[in-house]
N, C-alpha and C positions, 0 to 999 in steps of 0.2 A: 653450516647452513643445511645441507642435505646429506650429511655424512652417513645417515642410515640407508641411503640408496646404494652404497657400495656393497658389493657381494656378487654372488652367482645367482642368476635368475633363469628358470626354465619356462619357456613359452607354454601356455596351456591352451588357449583358444582365441579365435577371432570371429567376428561376425561380419558378413558381407565383404570380406577381403577380396574374394574373387570378382565380385561385382565392381568393386572399386578399381581393380586392375583392368577390368574390361573397359570401364569409362576412361581410363588413362591410355587406352589404345594398345594394351599388352595382348599378344596373340594367345590363342587357346592353350597350346602346349606349355608355354611359359607360365600362364595363369595357373594351370593345374599343378605344375611343379612348385610354384611359389606358395600356393594355398596348402599344399601338403607338407611344407617345410615347417619344422618346429625348432627354431634356433635356441641355443643357450647363450645368454648374455652375461658378460663379465664386466663389471663396473668397478673401477678403482679410483681412488681419490688421493692426491698428494697436495695438501694445502688447497690452493685455488685451481689446481690442474686436475682435469678429469680424463679418464681413458675409458672408452667403450669398445668392447670386442664382441661381435655377434658371430657365432659359429653355427653352421648348419651343413647338412650334406649337399645343399645346393650352392651356397656361397658364403664366404667369410668376409666380414667387413670390420675395419678398425677406424675409429674416430677419436680425435683428441681435441679438447677444448679447455680454455681458461675462463673462469668466471668473469663476467663483465667485459669480455672481449668478443666482438662480433666475428663470425666466420661463416664461410660458405661451404656447405657440404656438396661435394661433387662426385660422390661414389654412387 
């Protein structure tokens, strides 16, 4: 389906991210830190199973999902 999505991706830019975080109620210091973060994203695929790892100097997050199976992200 989306096999071409697998690989290593470097974040380039975002628009209005800090404003979005402000509307979400995130404090000034956290907004500034998050807005300056440029994560590297690792996407792997094993059949219908996907793994997403986002690494930055601020925070690392890992998510796993299976196609057509609903899940809740809680991180």
